[in-house]
N, C-alpha and C positions, 0 to 999 in steps of 0.2 A: 847514609843509605847507600851511596855509591862505594864507599870505603868498605863497608861490610860484604857488599856484593863480589867485589873483586877477590878472585882465588877462588870461588866457590864452582865447583863443577858437579854436574849431576849426569847420571846415565839415561834418564828420562825426560822427554819421551825417547823411545828408542832411537840410537843414532846410526845404526845400519842393521841390515839383514842377519849380519852375523852376531850382533850383540847378543849375549843372554844376559837377561836381566834376574838378578838375584835378590834374595831377601835383604841383603843391607842397602840395596838401592832405594827401598822405601822408607830406611830410618834416617832421621835428621842428624847432621854432623853437628859439632860444636858452633861452627860456622853459621849454619842453618838457623840454629836457635837463637844466637845472637842476633841476626838479621829480624828475625820473628818476633823478638823482644824488643827491638827497637820499633817495629811497626805498630806492636800492641799498644806501645806508650802513647801512640797517637791518638787523641779522642775521636769519636764517632762523628762528633759535630764540632765546628762546621765541617761540611763535606770536604774530603780529601780524596783526591785520585790517585792511587798507588800503584795501579797496573793498566798499561794501555799495551795491546799487542793486536796489532792490524786495527781493525774496526771495532773489538771488544775492549770494555774498560772495566774495572773493579774498583769501587770506593772503598775507603777503609772501613765503613760499617758493613760492607757486603763480604769482607774478608773474615768476619767474625765467625762464619759457618766452619772457616777450616780451624778455627781455634777451640770451638767447642766441639766435645768427642760425640755429641748425640744429634746434631744439628744436621737438618736436610741442606744438601746444596743447593745453591741458588743458580740461576742461569747465567750470571755474570761471570763467575769462576768456570762454569761449564765452557762457555763459549771461548775465553782466554785460553783453556789449555786444548782444546780443540784447534785453537789456531796454532799454538804451538806444534801439535801432531801435523797439521797440515802443512807447516813449515818443512817437515821432513819429506825429502823426495823419495826416498825409498818407500815410505808408507803410502804414496799415491799409486802404487802400482805391485799388487800382490799376486800369490798364486791364483785368486779367482779373478784376477783381471783389475782394470783401471778403476780407481776408487773416488768417489766423490763424497765428502762428509757434509751435512749439511750443520747449521747452527741449531741451539736449542729452541729457537722460536719459530722455526720454520713449521713444524708440526702443526701448529695452531692454524695456520693458513690452509695447509691440507686438508685438515678436520673441517675448518668451517665449510670448503667447497663439496664436502662429503655430505652436507645436509640437503636430502632430497627435496625436503620442502622450500627451498629457496631456489629460485629457476637462475640459468646460467646468465641469463641477460639482466638479471638483478646484482648479481656478482661482477660481473664484466660489461656494463653498459658500452655500447659501441662508441658513445662520444668519450669514454674514459681511456684513452689509450694507454696511459701510463699502468694501469693495472693489467690491461690486456698483453702488453709488452713485456711487463714483468713476469707472467705467466708464460709467455712464448720463450724469454730466456731461460726459465728454469726448466721447461720441457726439453729444450734443446741441449741443455747442460746434462741432465738425468740421462737422455739417450747418446750422450757421447761417452759414457762410462758403463762399466760392467756392473758394478755395484754402488748402492747408495746407501750411506749410511744416514739414518734417521732417529735421532735422539728424541723418545717418547717422555712425556712429563706429564703424569697424572697428578696435578697441581698438589704439592705438600704431601703427596702420599708416595709416589714410587717413580724411580727412572729405570727405562729399561732401553734395549736398543733395537731397532728393526731395520733390518738390511733387505733391500730389494736387489736379489741377485738375478741378473737377466740371464746369464749363460744357464742358470739351472731353472730359470722362469718359476720362480718361488720368493716367497717372504720368508725370511728367517727371524726368528724372534730369540732374543738373547737376553733374560730376565734372571737376575740374580737371586730372586725368590723363587725361582723354579716356573713351572708351566702353570698356566691359568686357564680358566674355562671362558673368561671374558676378556675379549679383546677388541670390544667395540670401537673404542679410541683408533685404535689401529686400523680397522675394517673401514672406517668412517675416512681416515686420513687417505688411504689406498683408494677408495672411491673418488674422493677429492683429485687425487692425481688424475684418476681416469679421465674424469670431467674436462680437466685442463689438457690432457692430451688431446681427447676427442674435438674440445674447441679450438685448438691451435692447427689441428690435421684437418678442419675445416676451411681455415685460413691459407694453409699453404701445404704443399707435399711434404710430408716427414720421409725422407729418404737418407741414405748413406750413414745409416745410425748404428749402433752396436748390439740393439734389442732384437732378439728373433721374433718376439711379438709384442704388439703394442696394447693388447687386451690385460693389463697388469692387475685389472680386478677381478680378474679370474685365476690368477696363479694362486695355489695354494698356500696356506701358512705353515710353516714348519717349526716348532719350538724346539730349539737345539738345547740338549744336556748340557749344563756347565761344569757337572762333576764336581770336583773340589773348589771351585771359582765360584762359589756361592756363599750369600752373605747368612750370618747367623745372628745379627741385631736387627735393629729396625729403623737405622739410619745410614748406612753406608752404600746406599742403591747409586748414588751419583758417581761415587768413587770407583765401583764396579764398572759402571756404564764407560767411563772413560778410558778403561784398562781394556774392556772389551774392544772399543773403537781403535785403541792402539795396537791390539795383538791379534784381532779377527783375520784370519787371511781368505775367508770364505768357505773353508772346511773345518778349521780347527784354530785354537789359539797358538800362536807362536810362542809364547811363554806362559809358565804356570804362576798362579798367585792364589793367596787364602784370605781368609777374614783377618787375620792376624797382621798380614801384609798391607791390607786397606786400612786397618786401625792406624799405624805407623804412617802410610801414605797420606793420610789428611794435613798432618802438620807439612810433610816433606812437599806437598803439593804448594803450598802457601810459599815457602822458600823458592821452589822451581820457578812459580811466577814472577815474584819480586826479584830474583836475581838473574833472570833470562836477559840476554843481550837483545831480544827481540822488545823487551819492555820499556818503551819510550818514556816510561814514569821513573826508571830507575834512576836515583840521584837527582830527579826532577820532578817531585811531587806538585802535582796541581791541587791549590786550593780554590773552592770553590764558595760563592755566597748569594743564597736564595734569594735575597732581599734585594739584588742587584735587578732582578726581572721585573720588578713594578715600578724601577725607577723612571722619570718622565721628560725627557727633553729631547727634542728632534734629533740632536746631534750626539744622544748618547753612544757610545761604544765601549764594548767589553775588551780589555787588553792583557794580553798574556805578558806580565812584566819578568824581570829578570828571575829565571827559577830558583836562585839561590836565596830570593828574598821569601819571606814567610807569609807576606801579602801576597799572592801571587797574581789574584785578577782583580781588577778595580775598573771604575768608570770614569772615561774621560768625557769632559762636557765643557760647554762655555762656561769659564770660571772667572773669580774675581782676579785683580791684576797679581796680588799676592799669593793666591793660592797656588801648590804646588801641582804641578800636571803630572808629571812623573819625575824619577830620579834616576840619572846614568852614572857611568863610573866617576864623574867631577862632581856630583853633587845634586840638589834639588834644581828642577827646572819649573819656573813660574809661569804664568799666562803673559807676564809683562815680558820675560824673556823671549817667549816665542813671537809677540808682537813684535820686538825690536829685531830679532834676526829675519824674520821671514816677511815683515811688512814694511816697518821703517827704516830700514836699511837697504831697501829693495833699489831704489833708484842709484844708490851708491855702488850697488854690485858687490857689497862686502862678503866674504866668503860665509856660508851657513855652518853653523856648528857642526862638525862631523864627528859620530861616536867612533870609537875605536874598531867597530866591527866594518866600518866604511859603509854601510848600508845607505845611509842617508846622502852619498853622493848621487844616487839614482834617485831620490825624491822627486815626486812628481814634476813639479813646473820650476824648481827652483834654478833660478840662473839659465833657463832656458830661453834662447832669442827664436823668435818665429820669421826672422827676415827672409829666411831659404824658403819658408813654407808657400805653396800655391794657395794663400787664403787670400780672397780679395775682401774689399772694405765692406761690400754690401754682405757678405756671407757673415763677417765679424759682427755687423750689426744686429742680422736676424739670429744667429746663435745667442748673441749676449741679451736680446730681448727676451728670447724664450727661456734663457737661464734665471734671469731675474722674476721672470713671471712664474716660474716654478720654484722659487726658493726654499719652499717647505718641503719639496719633493726631490726625490733623486734626480740624478743629471738626465737631461732628454736625451735621446737616442744621437741628434744631431751634435749634441755638446760631447757626447762620449766618442764619437767618432773623430771629432775633430782633436780632441786630446790624444786618441790614438795616433793620429797624424803627426802630433807634436812629438810625442814618444819615438817615434819611427825616426823622425828628424835626428833627435839628439842621439839615437843608435849610431848614427854614421860617424859619430866624433867620439866613440869609445877607442880605448888602445887597439889598435889593429891585432896584436896577438889576442887580446882576450875576445874579439871579434870572430876571428877565425876558430877559435877553440869551442866557443859557445854562441855561435851566432843564431839568433832567433828572428822570427818573423810575427810581425803585429798585425794580426787581423782585427777589423773593425767589427760593426754590427752586421754588415750586408750579407756574410753568411747564415748567421742566424735569421734574418728576414728571409731569405731564400728557402731555407729548410721548413720554416713555417711551424715550429715550435709552439704548443698551447694552442693550436686552432683545429677546429676540425677538418679531416682530411679534404672536404669538398672547397676549403677555403684555401689549400695549400697551392703556393705557386708551382710551376712547372720549368723552372730555370734549364738552360741549357748547358751543355758540359764547358761550353765558351764563358758564360756568364760565371758559373761557379770557379771556373779556373783564375777569373781576374781578382777574385778574392785571395789569391796566393800571388798576385804579381809583384815585383819589387816596387817599393815605394819610389816617389820622386826624389832626385838628388842621392839615391844611393844607388850602388851598384853591387848587386848579388843576385843568386839564383836559388829560387826556393829549395832545390834539392841539396845546395851545400848548407842548409840551416839545420841545426840539430833540433833546435825547438819552435814550435808553432804554437803561438798564444791565441787561442780562441774564446772570446768573451761570449757569454750566453746569459739569458734571461729566465729567470723562473719566478712566476707570479708576481712580476713587477721588480724584482731584486736581481742585481747584475751578480755572477759568478764568473769562473775561468777554468777552462780545460787546458792543461798545457801537454802537447803532444811531444814526446821525446822520441825521435826516429831513430836515433842510436841504441837505446835500451830497449826500444819497443814497448814504451809504457806511458800510460795516460794518468796524471795527477788532476783530482779535482779539488778545487779551492772554493769554498762557500764561506760567506760570512754571516749568515744568519742562524738562527737557532734550528735545531734539528726537530721537527715536526713529530707528534706522537705516532703518526700513522707510519713512520719510518724509522722510528727511535731504535728499534731491535735490529734492523737492516738499514743503516745509513745508506747504503749504496742503492737501494731502490728509489731514492729522490732523483739519481742521476740516470736510472736504466733507461728510460725512453729517450731522453735527450742524446745519449751516447750511441744508440740504436739508429736514431735518424740522423745524427751528424756523421757516423761512419759510413752511411750508405752514399751521401754527398759527398762527402771528403775523398773517397775513393775515386769518385769521378772525376772530382776537381784535381787530385794530386796525378791521377793516372795521365792527365793532359799535360802535365809539366814533366813528368818521367813515364816514358813510354814502356809499358808492360807492367808497371806496378799495381798489385793486385792485394796489397794488405787489408786487412779489414782490423782497425784500430779497436771496434769492439771486442774483438778477440785477445787484444794485448791485456797486459797486468794493469791492473786499475789500483790506485790508492787514493784515498782521502787526505789531504793535507792537513795536520795537526798544529796546534798552537797558533793559532791565527785570530784575530779580533773576530768579536761577533757583534754585529750592528743591532740592537734590541728592538730599533723601530724600523729598520730596513730602509732610511733614507739616505744614507750615505755609502752604499755597497759599491756603487761606481767608481768612488774615491780610492777606494780600499783595492778594487780590482787593478786600477790604473797604478797604484802604487806596487801591487804585485807584479805587473807586466814589467815594470822597471826594474824591479830587483830581481826577478826571477834569473838565475843562471851565473850569479855572481860567488857561488860555492860559500856564500855567507848566509847565517840565521837572518831572515828577513824580520825587519824592524819596522814597524808601521808607527806613522803618526795619526792620533785618533782625533784631532780636535778639526770636527768638519769646518768649522768658521775658517781656520786658518787654511785650509786647503782649497775650500771654495773661493777664498778671496785671492790665492795664489793665481787660481785659473781665470779669474776675471782680469786681474792686474796684467796678467801674460797676453790676454787677448789686446788689452788696451794699448799695451807697450809695442804691438806690432808698428814697425817703423811706416807704412803707408797709411796708417790710421790718423786722418786729419782732422777728427773731432778733438 
């Protein structure tokens, strides 16, 4: 697939304001058709992910709507192409003002909130801060833009575009079927947005925004005559929708197109998605196995293997000695191999097997001496007892914090040049405890600025200052499972790393899982960091956020702490992270390292 994608060049989405889209831009080239034929040869089952653009993905089965001339476009392909449009900076600001483009699923939440028979406190109970913070973030985002584009999906019937045009104080309707007398779905969604605005305005003062009036439910609907840009069939509405989103300036379409263009664009869109440089699955298809979800060992971890291998995802668990755990460039690796490298040879301090990418050099506890760490014998005994008692559960907070201290000590022994370029600060769970995430507000702590700032202090035996660190690694817990926020101060970027399955309530908007956490963390982090750097007033909530892909999935949630610790150790090495998924091996290494502490007389 990678070789077929090389050399393909497309004019859509529009690359600049001056670019004029012509009919030929909607037609597939021979190279496009070759790529499409390659993908069509892949069976729909088992599931294969062929497109991943930002947080939107398309599986092979969902691509079928682009190969069938009369098929209705699904949410998946709509969202992926929307993400390509959003990646074009010139399309974020048009003659009608700043533009925010919603995903295909957001309409459902707005419509739900427009149901007058459901009370606001039922939709947003005061104890559910996740939902409230999500609504607050959405409202503030909308108010920071002059136009909000909302795809409206009348399920399996029609797609059309609603534009909240704040400057004109109107709701514009762009429908490829023409005007309609029934816009109940749209009016309900606008009522839902009004409810969210009213709820948030009661919680905080809404000021310094771009909207002249917050009574959006009172704005009139204006049906836009689309002229020649109308469909004449029964299935092209999704294609028209995407081109409306791409071309609408707030007053007119920047480029013209017809039904004939859309008939060609259906296949062209498949080639555009597959060959895009933003497609993380280009040349690296992800094969999935539904049966894995029902497997049942506490140490089960789903691992993404070599992307060139046809069996992309498998489960690693406690195995027989001769059973292959995984394969690397030098051949199969068995459970017995791991036992020898990581356990039997430990006292001999023989080097562990290092893969070509070198990531295992930073594996959690391998070869790490704790002799320089300020850990007393009493602490070791207490932690070890807690660890053994919780052997069927994930790591305790105390164990996790001690492991972070060990990693921080190891950091001081990296090559000096590597440290200077990508210095990172390891946070333990103290910050998470202070923030009070997951607790009702009345149970939140009220830490002082000095207490928060201590979480950014230099670790013992190390000599650095937090303002000289590019990365700050902030561990977190969601419903008992560990996750990691990587704060990049150079790029002003936050990466979320999660090792659990995406839950149904946020499947269509994965960022929703992290919204409340990053909002709460950003407030306390600003206080802490400003104590270290006078005048610092950045808000990491407003920085660019991405979700790390191609990470292991812990199906039972028992080993997320070990995966987070591995990610902390490997982050910043400019190499693809390669995880060890056998929890038995990882846990044993941790215990051995505590027991090998030189002052332990047991």
